[in-house]
N, C-alpha and C positions, 0 to 999 in steps of 0.2 A: 164178809163184813157187811156188803151191800144188801144181803137178804134180810138184814136186821132194821133196815131203814126204808124211810118213803122217799124213793129217788125218782125224779122226773127223767124223761128219755133224754132230754139235752143234757142234764148233769151226768147220767150214766155214761153217755158218749165222751163226755169231758174227762170223766174219772178213768175210762178206759185207755184214753189216747193221750193224756197229759204226760208225755214220757221224753220230753225235750231233755237233752244231756247239759247240765250247767258246767260240767268241765270243758265243754266245747262252746261256752258263752251262749247257751240257749236257754230261753225262759218259757215258762208255762204261765200263761195270763189269762186270767177270767176277768171280762170286763162287760159293762152294759148298764141296764136300768137299775134304779133302786127296787128292792124286793123281787129281784128276778130269779133268785136261787143260786146265783153265781157264787156267793160266799159258802153256802153248805156244801156245794160240789167240790170247791177247792179244798175245804177243810177235810173232807172225806179222803181225797187223794193224799193230802199231807200225812194224815194219819196212816195211810197204806205205805207211804214211802217211809215213815218212821218205823214202821213194822219190819221192814227189811232193810234198814240202814246199815251201811258198812260199819265196821269196828272202828276204823280210823276218821278223825275229824269230829267237828262240833255241830251241833243243830241250833239255829237261831230262828227266832220268830221277832219280826220288826213290825212296829206301828209308830204313829206319831209320839206317843209316849207309852209307859208301861200300862197307864190307866186305860187308853184306848185299845191297848193289845188285850187287856182283860174284857172289856165290854164288847170288843167287835169279834174277837176270836176265841178266847178260853173261856169265857162264860157260856157262849153256845155249845162249845165243845162239852162243857160239864153238865148240860142240861139234858137229862133223861127223855124229856119230851121231843128233843131234836136227834140225840144220838144213842136212844136207848141204852142197853147194857154198856156201850162203849163209854159212856160218860164217867164211869167208875174208874176208868183207867186213865183220867186226866187229874192230875193234882196240882193245884196253885193257890197260893196265898197272895191276894191282891196286894200289888206294889213290889213283890219279890223278884229277884234278879233271874230266877230260874223256876221252870216248870218240869214236871215229870209227866210225860205222855207215853204210855205203852212201855214203860220202863226206860225210856230215853230221856236224857236231860236236855232240856232245851233252854237257851239262853233268851230271856225276854228283854228287848233293846228298843228304846225310845229315839227314833231317827232324830227328832228334834233336839236332843240333849247333844250339847257341844262335844261331849266325850264319845259319843256314839261311833263316828268315823274311826278314832284312834282305837277303840275296842275291837272293831271289824278288822282292822288293817292287821292286827296280829293274830287273826284266826286262820285256820284251815277248816273249811265248812264243808259239810257233806249233804246237809239238808237245810233249807231256808223256806221261810213263808213271810211275805210282805202283805201288810195290810193297807190298803189305800195308797198305791205307789205313785199316783200323780203328785202326792203330798211331799214327796221325797225328792230331794236334790238330785240332778243329772249325775253330778260327780259322786254322790254317794251310791247310787244305783250301780254306776260303772265299776266303782271299787268293789262293791260287794259281790258283783258277779265275778270279779278276778280272784276272789278268795275261794272259788269252788273247784280246787285242784284236785279233789279225791276223785279216783275212777267211779262212774256210775252217780256223781253229785247230782242234786236236783234243787231247782229254785222255782218256786211258785209264787204268784201274787194275785191280788184282786184290785180293781179300782172302778169308780165311777168315771165317765167320759170328762174330759177337758175340752181346751181348743184343739183344733186339727194341727196346730203347729207345736203342740207339746211334745218333748222329746220322747216320751213313751209310744205316743202315736206315730211319730216320725221314724224313729230308729228300731222300734220293736214291732208294732202292728203291721205297718206298712212294708216292712222288709222281713216279714215272717217267712215267706218261702224262700227267700235268698238265704237267711241265716239260720233256719231250722227252728224257729221259736213255734209253739204251739199255743195259738190263740183261740179263744172261745167267747164269742158274743152272745150275751143273754138279754132278751127282752121280757117284758112283763108276761106276755103271752105263754112264755116258756115255764112259768110258775103258776099259771092261772088256777090249777087244781088245788094250790097249798094257800090261796088267798081267798078271803071272804068274797061272797058273791056281791058283785057290782064295785068291788074296790078298785079295779083297774079303770073303770069307766069315771069313777068318781076323782081319782087322781089326774086322769086325762083331762077332765073339766077344769081342775083347779089351776093347773100349770099352763103357762102360755109361752110362746116364743122359744128362745134359747133354753129356758128352764125345762119346757116341755121336751125338747129335743134331746136335752142332756139326761134329765131325771126319768122321764117316762119312756122315750124311745131309744135311749142308751146311745145317742149319735154324738160324735166329737164334733160339735158346733162352734163356730166362731162366736166370740163375745162381741156384739156390736150394738152401738146406740145405747137408749135409756137402759140403766141397770134393772131398776124395778119396774119393768113395765106392765107388771100386774096390779101396781098401786092404782087405786080408784077413790078420789075423795069422798065420794058418796057412799063408799063401803067402809074405808079404812079410818075415817075421821069421825070422832064423837064429840058431842056438846057436853055429855056428862059422863062422869066416871062411876063405875060400880064401886061398892065397898071392896076394899083391898085385903085380901088374905094377907099379903105380905108386900112391904116396900123392899124389893130385892136389892137394887143397886143403883149407883149413878155412874154412867159412863163420862168420862171427861177428856176432851181434846184440847190440849193446850200447847201453844208454841210462841216463839218470840216474834216471828213474823205474821202470825194471824190471830185473830180474836180466840179467846177461850170459849169453848162450848161444852154443855153438859146435857144429859137426857136422864131424867129420874124414871126407873123402870119399876112398875109394880105387877104383881099377880092377882087379878080380880077374883072376885068370888064366883065368876062364871068360867074359871080355869082358863082365862086368856090373859095374855100379856099387854100391858098398857104403857105407852110413853106419856107418862102423867103429866110432866111439865118439863120445861128446859130451863137452863142456867145459862143466861147470856150477859155475863159481866162486862164492863168497858175495860179498856186497856189499863194495866196498872200492875203493881208488883205482886209476887206470890202472896204476901201478907194481905194485899187489899182483896185478892180473889178469895183466899181462905175467910176473910171477915164476912164477904158477901155470901159466900157459899153456907156459912153458918146462918146467917139471916134466911137464906133461900130454904134451908132444910127445916128451920124453925117454922116456916110458912107451909110447907108442902110435906114434911115428914122426913124423918131420918132414916136413910137405907141402911140395910145390913152391910153392904159392901160399897166401897168407892174403887171403881176400876178406871185407872188413869194411863194416859198415853205414856208408854215405857220411856219416852225420851224427856218427859217433863219432871227432871230430877229435882229442880229447886221447888216445883209446887208439892211435890210427894213429901219432900223434907220438911216444908212448912206445915203440911197437913198433920204429919206424924208430931211434930212439935207442939201442935194446939190440941191434940188428942182426938183427931177424927179416928173412927174406929175402921178396921179391916181395910187399910189404904194398900192396894196392890196394883202391880202392872196389868193393864189390859192385855187380852190376847189379841194379838195385832195382825193376824193373817187376813188380808184382803179376801182372798178366795174362801176361805172357811166361814168368815164372820158374813160376807154378803150372802153366801149360800144359806146360812140359817135364817137370816132376816128375810130372804126371798122366800124361802119355805114357808115361814110364819105368815108373810103376808098372802102368799097363794092360797093358804088354808084358811085366812081370815082369823088367825089366831094371835096376831099381834095387832093391835089398834093405837090410834094416835090422837091425843086430846087436842081440840082446835086452839088451844093456847100456845101450841108448839109452833108458832108462825115461822120462824126460822127454819127449822127441820122441814116443814110443808113446803116453804119456798125452795128448798134445795132438792128435794127428791125429784121433781121433775127434770132437772138439769144434772142429776147425777148419771154420768156416763161413762162407758168403756173407754180407756185410753187406746187408740188404734194403734200408737207405736209399741206399747207394751204387748198388745195382742199379737203384733207381727213378730215379736220376739218369743212367742208361746206362753206369754203370762198374762192371767186375767187380772187386771187393776184398773182402778177407776182414774180419770183425770183428776190431778190434784189442784182443784181450783173450786172454791165455793163448797167445800165439802165437809166442813168442820162439824156440823150438827149430825150429818149421815154418818161421819166416823164415831161420834160420841154414841149414837143409837147402836152401831154394831158392837162397840166395846160393851156396852151395858148388857145387850142381848146374848152376844156370843159367850162373853166370859161368865155369866151367870147360869149358864146351863145346868150345872150341878144342883142349883136351888130350885129350877122349875121344870127339869125333865120329867119328874114324877107326875106332873100334872097336865102338862102340854105335850102330847105326843107328835112326833114328826114321822112322815113316812119313810125317811131314810135312817136307818138305824146307826149309821156311822156320824155320830154328832161330834161337834167342836169340842176338843179337850180343853180343859183349863187348868191342867197340871203345870203348863209353863208359866203361869202367872207368879209373881214373887213380890213380896213387900218391898 
């Protein structure tokens, strides 16, 4: 299998030695920097384990949703430029519950689906692959591991780093020798031969602080201090907007005990994202807010989608009654939403119009919650964050609209499949 593929020395080592026994609660984990080659190495090993899978038990592929499973795992496996002739041995229809890989049926499961745990709980698993394991709940991973009761069972996974108190770091990476886990750390230098010249140096210049440690160095670094530390008003704030290709969405944060806030997001003719304007209505009823929102959109433009705080049931109901188009729940993961915004700010692909004064006032004070960090969670302090929340709602949930035009260095993008009207 390997002689058909372009494999780095680090990938070859991981493929040869990732033989931890899941029936003994042992994990094979590839972790480290973005674009470091960890995913391809892990997928080659997964295919090899499927090729010699026992006859008893089930195969599972788990990602945040089936859509991210397709983008991050199955699409690369079906790409001849990456997997050569092996790509023809992988068959999958996007969104389907199963794939066929080397003649083996593989169940494709979204970990964010509330039914996922009950599906896994009833299985006897022989082979499993987990995409972006830090996004999975600790209880889910523990339960998944317990289902590998077949002799010679195998469980593999990949992830970018999180905080040093994350359960995956604490219970698996730090206890690898004790528990028999096989852990492989990848840095960008491990994949230099497969990246464009100057790519690593450019990324290293773009990212700062914690984001550089995690994305570029592949370190499990504590979230501390200002969240968007790369934000520079002289770089990220514009006085004039370019012509917009598309007014993508408005993200709306709404609540009983804090002001409503909205950020209108557009895709400029220069293939950058722009926070075009902010919606800042006074306190009032849902009907009051929708009346003012209609006036706001008449002035600034009607977006293709309205992504609203999932808890704002009354506002969504009122918007639907009044005929606002495409009203949907905003994707509400702090970690993923903040990560996408940080990536775009770091690469100067997200700019903010100077009229968004509330947002610009909030960003310098948008900081990590030290108590949440101590629990192993990356979350902001929930104070003076309404417009920052609206921004991440608009940016993260609309990725399916702009990802074709605005590339990110990390291919593991925030999925929006969890949104619902």
